[in-house]
Each structure stands twice: as structure tokens, then as C-alpha cells.
C-alpha positions, -999 to 999 in steps of 0.1 A, spaced: -213 -359 178 -210 -396 178 -183 -408 202 -159 -426 180 -131 -399 177 -141 -389 142 -160 -358 147 -186 -366 126 -225 -358 132 -255 -378 127 -284 -363 109 -301 -359 143 -273 -342 159 -269 -318 130 -306 -310 132 -301 -301 170 -270 -278 161 -290 -260 134 -324 -259 144 -337 -276 114 -357 -308 113 -344 -341 104 -369 -342 75 -356 -311 61 -319 -320 63 -328 -355 49 -344 -339 18 -318 -313 12 -293 -343 14 -315 -366 -9 -313 -335 -35 -276 -336 -33 -274 -302 -17 -262 -317 13 -244 -349 6 -231 -368 37 -193 -369 42 -192 -404 53 -216 -432 63 -217 -453 96 -212 -489 98 -251 -492 98 -253 -470 67 -265 -438 82 -254 -405 71 -226 -386 89 -218 -351 86 -190 -329 99 -184 -292 107 -182 -282 71 -216 -296 66 -229 -273 92 -217 -243 76 -230 -257 41 -264 -263 57 -265 -226 71 -258 -213 36 -286 -237 20 -311 -224 46 -301 -187 38 -303 -193 3 -336 -211 3 -350 -183 27 -341 -159 1 -364 -178 -24 -336 -197 -42 -345 -231 -57 -326 -260 -51 -310 -260 -85 -297 -227 -81 -284 -236 -45 -268 -267 -59 -250 -244 -86 -238 -220 -59 -223 -248 -39 -205 -267 -66 -190 -231 -76 -209 -231 -111 -220 -195 -103 -219 -171 -73 -243 -159 -49 -241 -124 -63 -251 -137 -99 -278 -158 -86 -292 -129 -64 -291 -105 -93 -311 -130 -114 -335 -134 -87 -341 -95 -82 -349 -92 -116 -375 -121 -113 -389 -106 -82 -392 -72 -98 -411 -88 -127 -435 -107 -100 -439 -74 -78 -449 -56 -111 -475 -83 -117 -488 -84 -84 -493 -46 -85 -514 -49 -118 -533 -78 -102 -542 -55 -73 -550 -25 -95 -572 -46 -117 -589 -60 -88 -596 -28 -73 -608 -13 -104 -635 -44 -108 -645 -36 -71 -650 0 -75 -670 -4 -108 -689 -36 -97 -676 -51 -130 -693 -81 -144 -671 -115 -152 -671 -104 -188 -659 -68 -182 -631 -83 -155 -618 -107 -181 -614 -78 -206 -598 -55 -179 -574 -82 -168 -564 -91 -204 -557 -55 -214 -538 -47 -182 -517 -77 -185 -505 -72 -223 -467 -74 -225 -449 -39 -232 -445 -50 -266 -483 -58 -270 -494 -26 -255 -469 -7 -276 -480 -23 -308 -516 -13 -300 -504 23 -299 -483 19 -331 -512 3 -350 -532 35 -339 -505 58 -349 -500 41 -383 -537 41 -392 -544 76 -382 -513 90 -400 -507 66 -430 -500 86 -462 -505 121 -446 -471 137 -448 -480 173 -443 -500 171 -411 -483 194 -382 -455 172 -367 -462 185 -332 -496 171 -336 -481 137 -342 -456 140 -314 -483 151 -289 -505 122 -300 -480 95 -296 -472 109 -261 -510 108 -254 -514 73 -266 -495 64 -233 -483 31 -222 -491 16 -187 -465 22 -162 -446 -4 -144 -462 4 -111 -497 15 -120 -523 28 -96 -558 15 -99 -569 47 -117 -540 44 -141 -551 7 -150 -589 19 -154 -577 47 -176 -553 24 -197 -582 -3 -202 -606 24 -214 -579 42 -236 -567 9 -250 -605 1 -260 -608 37 -273 -577 36 -297 -587 2 -310 -623 14 -321 -625 19 -358 -651 48 -354 -628 65 -329 -599 60 -353 -618 73 -384 -626 104 -363 -589 110 -356 -579 105 -389 -603 130 -404 -591 156 -378 -556 148 -391 -567 152 -427 -582 184 -421 -551 198 -405 -529 186 -433 -553 201 -460 -544 236 -444 -506 233 -445 -480 241 -471 -445 232 -472 -433 263 -455 -457 261 -427 -436 259 -394 -445 230 -369 -465 240 -339 -488 263 -358 -519 243 -352 -513 243 -317 -506 280 -318 -542 283 -334 -559 265 -307 -542 283 -281 -551 317 -296 -587 304 -303 -590 296 -266 -575 331 -256 -599 352 -280 -630 329 -272 -623 333 -235 -622 371 -237 -654 371 -257 -670 351 -230 -658 372 -203 -671 402 -220 -706 386 -226 -704 387 -265 -730 365 -281 -718 343 -310 -740 360 -333 -733 396 -324 -715 418 -346 -685 420 -323 -682 383 -324 -676 388 -363 -646 409 -352 -633 382 -330 -635 356 -357 -616 379 -381 -590 382 -356 -588 344 -353 -592 331 -389 -587 363 -411 -602 361 -445 -607 323 -444 -641 308 -454 -661 303 -424 -676 271 -435 -642 255 -442 -630 265 -407 -663 251 -392 -658 219 -412 -621 214 -397 -630 224 -362 -658 205 -353 -639 170 -351 -616 189 -325 -648 194 -302 -655 156 -305 -665 144 -269 -645 110 -275 -614 131 -283 -619 152 -252 -621 118 -233 -590 103 -251 -572 134 -237 -584 129 -202 -575 92 -204 -541 99 -216 -532 124 -189 -544 99 -163 -521 71 -176 -493 95 -177 -500 104 -141 -507 141 -151 -537 162 -144 -563 158 -170 -562 192 -194 -592 214 -195 -612 205 -227 -620 243 -231 -654 231 -240 -670 266 -237 -645 284 -257 -646 259 -286 -684 258 -282 -685 297 -286 -663 299 -319 -684 270 -334 -717 290 -326 -700 321 -339 -688 302 -372 -724 286 -377 -741 320 -373 -719 333 -402 -727 303 -425 -763 300 -415 -760 267 -399 
């Protein structure tokens, strides 16, 4: 404190009182965050006890990551510490999410041994905004279902859930799965395969068929074919014909076969696996053996 009875502090004394450097205090003063309360006869900046408290607040806000613009707004009463803190929490949350995506992408690149081109693609797909990712999903759903109003609504619901969005806090495995899933649902060939499957489903449905019938049929197929496999029934055996009658009734085996084959597509199986991974679920069973048995049994009946 200068010895003139005023109680003022020089910038050096203020630095010693707070533990901050003269350079830092001078910078904050130059930026109008800590204006001097007076000037000495020689033009040097002078501060008082209120300046010490103000300086401690500035230091706290700066250590919390606030910029000087926000600091000045708090000090002048334009906003409150709570309001600025809430805004910074939201900004930090966004930064944390971005860092987690960065970490997940880098982990995936390292694990895969990706090329520069693959790393670029992966990073681009992973960093799409929520709106951009949802647009990819909506485009996929629109192309697959456009103009097909009689498809089982349960299939539409499940397919939309399966076309999962990347969570805010993804693991490297989820980033990996999302990147592959995004590539898959943008592939025209895969979209064509999915649409054919939906068209086949719609062709079998009348206006009074309840929702969920298609999924019930698949569940029944897995159960009956699973029993046949356990009993060791050959797909071309007479007993297999009885299993097929229990499953499809009097339907034309050739027509059933035509509609069932798309459901066994390996890329569709992969789609389900990837969707489960992105959703944080255990990948579902593909029931490859059961579907394979029914397809073989149907082919035996149609001579294919």
C-alpha cells in the first residue's frame, strides 16, 4: 500500500497481495476487466481493496474457462455468474461429446489400421450433426417404404428403431458400427434389397391383417424349423413337408420361397447386427440354420 494515506495499491502491491503476475494484472486492466480506481502523480495505475475482490473474481471466472467478454459482462452486471455458467456448461457438454467422438474415431482407426481415405470417411460420418444423421435415416426409410402402404406397420417401426442414430457418448465399437451402418443404408443396392423385402411383405397383406403378423410368422418359422433341426429331419424328407404345411398352410411353396429369400440376405443380417451395436444391445441371432432349413425344404418342393 502506498504511504500517502489513500489506501491505494500499486500494481506491484496488488500482484503480491493476490499472487498474480504484474503482467497478467496489467493485461486484464488494459482489457477493461480491472480498471484502475485512480492514477498516481506519475500516471501509474492505482487500485483499492475492492480491486482485490474484483481481481479474485476475475481469476476464478478465467480459471473456469470464461472469456474476457463474459467476465466483463458479469462485472458490469449485464449478466449473472449463474447465467454465464449455464451457457458454459452447455458449451462444455458439446465439446466433451465432440472429444468423445474424436477418441472413438481414433480408436477405431488404430484398431482397423485404416488408410487415410478410410479415416477421412469415418471421421466425416461420425461427426455428422444429429440432424444430418437423422436425414440419412429418413432418406433410407422413405426410399424403402415410399408408396407401400400395406406393409406390416410393425416392420416399419422396427426398421426405424434399427436404423439407429449415434449416441452422444459413443464407444469406439458404436462409432465403428455407425460408420458401417451409415454406409450400408446409403448403398443403392442394399436399399433395393430392403424394398423388395417390404414389397413382398405388402403383397401378402390384406386390409384386415393385424399388425405384427409378419413377425409372428418369423417367430413360428424359427420355432418349427428349430424343432425339425433338433429331430434331425432332412429338408427333403416326407416329414419336412408336414413342417412346411404347419408353417405356410396351402400357400404356393414357390411364392413363399421367393418372399423368404430376401430375409436371409447376409447384408440384412449384418444390418441387424450393426443396429444392435449402435443401440448398445446384444446382436440378435440371425437364425441362419433355421432359415436355411426352411429355404432348403421349400426348394425341395419346387424342384429348385
